[in-house]
N, C-alpha and C positions, 0 to 999 in steps of 0.2 A: 504493499499500498504506500502510495507517494506520502512524504512527510506533511504535505500541505493537507492531506486529507484526514489526517489523525484528529482533526478537531470536529470533524463532521461524522455524522452516522452513515452506514452502508445503505439505508433502506430508503425506498420511495414510498412504500406502504407501512405503516405501523405495524401490521401483524407479521411482517418478513423481519422484523428487528431481531438483533441477537442479543445476548447478555451483555455483551462488550459494548454495543449500541448504547444500551440503556443505562448502564453504570457511566458511560460518558456523559450522557445527558444529565444525569443525576449530579454529577461532579460540576458541570457546568451552570447546574440550576442554582447551585449554593450562592454564587455570585449575583445571579440575577436577583435571587432572594432577599440577598442583603442590600441590594440597592433599592428597595421598594421606598424607603423615606425620601431619598433623592430624588425619585421620579414624582413623588406626591409634591415635593416643595417646588420641582419645577413646574409642575401644573398649576401650582397657585400663584407663583411668580407670573405664569401666563396669563392668570386671570386679571392681572393688573393692566394687561393690554387689551385683552378681548374680554369685553365685558357686555352684559346685558343693558342695552340703551335704556335713557330715561331716569334712571337713579343717580342720586348725587355723589355717590362713591361707586368705585370698581367694586368688583366681586372680591378681589383681592383685600381691598380696603375693610369690606366688610367682615370679611374672614379674620383679619388682623383685629379689628374693633372688638368682635364676639370674643376671640380668645383673650385679649387685653383685659376686658371685662370680667372674664373668668378668672384670671390670674390675680388680679386686684381683688377680687372678692375671696381670694384664699383657697380656690377650688385645687382639686389634687390635678396631676399629670393627666389622667383618663379625661377628666372633663375639659381641660384646658386645650389639649389635643382634639378632642372631639369638636370643641366650639370652633377651632381653627378650621377643621376639615369637613364639617356638616354640610357645606354647599358645594364641595369639590366636584360633584357630579353635574353641576349646573350646565357645563358646556357639551358634554357626552350624553347625558342622560336627564334632559330638562323635564320631561314628563313623570320622571320617578326619581328625581336627584337624591331624595332622602334616602331611598332604599339603596341606591347605589352606593352612598357614601358609607352606610351602615355595613355592607356587605365587605367593603375595604377594611373596617375597622373589627369586624366580627371575631377573626383569629386572634386577635390582641388585646381586646378589653373586655371589662365585665359585661354581663347582659344588661344591666341597669342602663349604662350609658349608650350600648348599641341600639337599644329600644328606644330611648330617646331620640337618637338621630334618625332612626328608621321612621319615626313617627313625627317629627317635627313639621312636615310639611302641613298635616291635617291639623296639628294644634296652631300654626301660624295663621290659619283661615280664621281664627276668632278676630283678627285684627282688621281683615278687609273683605271677606267674603260676602258680606251683606250688601257692600257696594256693588257688586255683581248680581244680586239676587240669589245668591248662594245661600247655603246653610253655613253660619259662622260658629254654630255649635257641632261642627262634624267631630271634633275631639271627644264630645260626650259618648261615643260609641265605645271609647276606651276606658270609660270611668272605673271599670273594675280592675284595671291592671295596677299593680302595686308601685309602678313607676309613673302613673299618671301626674302626681304632683310635681315630680322630678321634671318630666317633660314641659309642663306648665311653667315651671319655674325657669328653666333653659331658656324658652321662648321669651318670656317677659323681661329676664334679666339680661340676657346676653345675644338674643337673635334679633328681635323686633326693634331693639332700641339702638341697633349698629349701623346706622345709616347717615351719620352725623360727619359732614366733611370738616368739621371744627374740633373733632374730638382727637386727643393726642395717642394714636395707637404705638405700641411696641412694634420693632421692627419684624420683618420675616426671619431674620437671621437670628433673632433673640428666641425665637421658637423652634428653631432646627434642631438644636440638642434634644429638646423633648421629644421631638417627632422622631427622631432617631432612636432615642430610647425605648419608646413603644414599640417601634416595629423591629426592634432587635430582639424583642421576648421570643420565646418559645412559641410558635402558633399552637393553639389549641390546648395550651398547659392548663392543668388545673389551678395552678398558682395564679392564673389571670383572673379565674373567678373569685374575686376579692369580695369581700363586704360591703354591701351598698354605702356609699357616701352621697347624702344628698347635697344638691347645690344651693339649697334654701339655707343660708348661713345666720 
């Protein structure tokens, strides 16, 4: 096999792959997984340039304001990173951006935080849905969830209030170590399932 081919598999159909092929892919995947945080940070940076029209701040600035408010409220690392990334799917999954972001976080965070991110879209409707003739109480269908109040507080304190062009947000670089710490965790580890920590301080 030529030297340059050693870094690629031999197959063109997955069912024809050899053990050596899949061991090679497993080895290469480690570096790819380790770079997840950097890819997310690049996506956030891009949201500073490509953003939804009409708002007074970019999607990046909204993310930074949300995370800054969470940090200044004394929230733990999971809440801060979740606040930073809760709208990361706006560009690629505008119809279900909340679920998109939650699935990115799910292997690395406790269920309380992931559930909040997954449902924040419905909870945010409380602030605007009536202007379109929609049901602003959409969130009530989740009233039985143990994390209903957490999601309501997340939206009230950190999300809906973070569209202020005069707010002094912390920089994206200041959050980068937190993002890297979260995504350096072992995915799906029982240690990730920490006791619930409410954002209502």
